[in-house]
Every structure is written in structure tokens, then in C-alpha cells.
C-alpha positions, 0 to 999 in steps of 0.5 A: 760176921754180919754184912749189909747193903749200905750207902756211903756218903763220901766225905759226908756229902749227901750228893756223893754216895756209893752203894756197897755191901760191907761187913760190920768190921768196915764201919769204923774204918769208913767212919774214920775216912768219911765221917761218923755219919757216913754210913746210911740206908743200912739194909739186907743184913746177913750173917757170913762165915768169914773168919776174922783173920781172913777179914782183917787181911781183906780190909788191909788190902782194900783200906791199907794201914788205917786198918791197923790204926783202928784194929790194933794188936797182934790178934785184933778183935774185929767188930762182928755185928752192926749193933756193936757200932750203933747200927740198929736192925742187925739184931736177930728178929724176935720170935713170933708168938702165935695166939689162937683166937677165942672165936676159933675152937679146936675140933 
């Protein structure tokens, strides 16, 4: 599951922001609470080894019943990558391909 540092616009207010490290699974919850444009300045993506079952328990303890409204069913599938919720930058970086200059000769 991916995590990132973000700023959350409380109720969509640009003058009322909270910086927080969140998981990708939190994005739909925060959008539901604060509005679709409430997650801004997403950076410092990292992969976490947290299990979905542990994450759903944490989310319920933090956000309450809204989590079950968004993630329904006996074994809900959580969002695990920011790209799944339309946030770019969480994708794996493209491989770097090195090109040798024609001016350099191998000796």
C-alpha cells in the first residue's frame, strides 16, 4: 500500500490546510469528508507493507462508520495506489537507459 505526504484542505478551504502522511486508501474517505479537491501537494510516495485488514481497522478507528460506507462488504478491497484514485506521481519510475556518446570510445 502506498503512502504519501499531502496537504488536506479542510472543507475545501485553501486557508485551512493540514499536512499529513496518508495511505492511498484514505483518499476516498478524505474526499468524502472534505470534497473532491481536498487532497493537494502530494509528494514523497513510499510503499508500505501494511496489510489491508490492518489498514481497514486503523481507518475505522480514525474515521468511524464512513469507512464502511466507502469500503463495503465482508472483505472490502482497499485502494492501494494513488494512481487508482487519479493522483499522478505514485507510479514506479521509468527505468533509466544510459546511452553512450559516439565521441567516447571503449578502450
